[in-house]
N, C-alpha and C positions, 0 to 999 in steps of 0.2 A: 524545540529540540532540533539538533542538526545531525544528519546522517551522511556519512561519506563512504562511497564505494568507487574505487578507481577514479575516473574523471567525472563522476557524478556527485552532486551534493543535493540533498533533499532537506529543506527547512520546513518544519511543521510547528506552527504557532497559532493558538486561538482557533483551532479547527480550520486553518487555512494552510495549504501546502504549496511550496514552490520548488520545482525540480530544475536543476541546472546541469548542463553538460558543457564542459570546457568554458565555464563562466557565462554561458548563454542560456536564457530561460527556455526550457522545453515545455513546461506545464505550470499553470497557476490556477488554483481552484481549491475545492474542498479536500480535506485530508485523506479521506478514503480513496477518492479518485487519484489523488497524488501518489498514494502507496501503490495502487494498481499500475499507474503509469511508470513508476520507478521500477517495478518488477518487469514490466514489458520492455522497457528501454534497456534493462540489463540482462535480457534473455532469461528471466526467472532465476537469477544467480542464487545459489544456496546461501551465500553470505547475506544477501539482501532479505531473503525469506526469513532467515534467522533474526534479523533486526526487527521484523514485524510479526514474529511468531505468535505472540499473544493476540494481536488484532486479527490475524488470519484465522486462528483457531476459533475465536469468538464468532466471527462471521460464518464459519462453517457450521458451528453449533446452531446458530439461528436458522440457517437454511435447512439443516437436517430436521429441526423441530417443526418448521413450517411444512416441510414435505410430509412428515409423519401426520400432522393435522389434516392435510389434504387427503391422505390415504384413508384416514379414519372416517371421513365424511361420506 
């Protein structure tokens, strides 16, 4: 999958992500870290957050559930 925002391009394929800025590699690694790097590099742009809304919401749910389990212990 290819995501474009201004002069950034993020390619995500087979759980591997590559982030480019002005056709130069900024990041190469796993998808989740690539998404976080994309957000950081674009100053958490709302358009980029929207591109990855489902992934971000899923991660927050997992963190919340884990936090609830820790409290219950």
